[in-house]
C-alpha positions, 0 to 999 in steps of 0.5 A, a space after each residue: 513550101 505547105 503540101 496541099 491536100 488533094 482528096 480521091 475516091 468513089 463519086 458519092 463518097 464527099 470528096 466536094 462535101 467535105 473538101 469544101 468544109 475542109 478548105 473552109 476550116 483551114 482557111 484555104 482555098 478550094 478546088 472541085 477538078 471537075 469544075 475547074 476542067 469545065 470552067 476552063 474549057 467553057 463547057 460540061 464535062 459530058 460535052 468534053 465526051 461527047 466531042 472528044 471520047 474519054 482519052 480526050 477527056 483523060 489528057 485535059 483532065 490531067 492537064 489541068 490536074 498538074 495545073 491546080 496540084 501545084 498549088 500550095 495549100 489548096 485543098 482539092 478534089 479530084 473526079 473518081 476516076 482520075 487516080 486511075 490514069 497517066 501517073 496521075 496517082 504517084 503525080 498527087 501523091 508526090 506534090 500533095 497529100 492524097 487522102 483516099 475517102 473510102 466508103 462502101 458501097 450503100 453508103 456510096 448508093 446513098 449520096 448518090 441518091 441525095 446529090 443534086 449532081 447529074 452523073 450520066 453513066 449511073 442513070 436509070 439504074 435501079 439501085 441493085 444496077 448500081 450496087 453492082 456497076 459500083 462494085 465492078 467500078 470498084 475493084 477496078 479502082 481500088 488498086 489506085 485508091 489505095 495508093 493515096 497516103 492516108 485513107 479515112 473510112 466514110 460512113 455516110 453523111 448526114 448532118 454537119 456534125 459528121 461532116 466537121 468530124 471528117 475534117 478533124 480526122 484529115 486534120 490530125 491525118 495532116 498533122 494541119 
């Protein structure tokens, strides 16, 4: 059995961008857990939060994580909070190579600004408020993130060659 690769990290770290490129390079399927949840539930994650609250969403997320992590040879990007609930981090590391895409707060803020993804928790915040929010969140999440099999520091992703460089580093880390 060949293990999948699961990318973890804070929102804006580049999990989806790097994950898609890595999957292409390896000739493997790519799965973004948030997209998978929305497809299976036929509604947005925001709607799930509204209907079932965070606890309800986290239970769905855990169940869907178990579905996708069982697949072989897949590159998977999970939500920023996924590793921090239940036994998700330990489970992911048992079933896949886990890689923490670690980025600085300024890099995360820049990526969040560049991204066209709606992030309801961040709407209307100034850069200073964003930095404070992200710093507080990272303080809570880093102990979970640091349990990953590998840690890869990510700088700002401006060019395709930046992405390609990270893909090559991940392939070296995972011997793929």
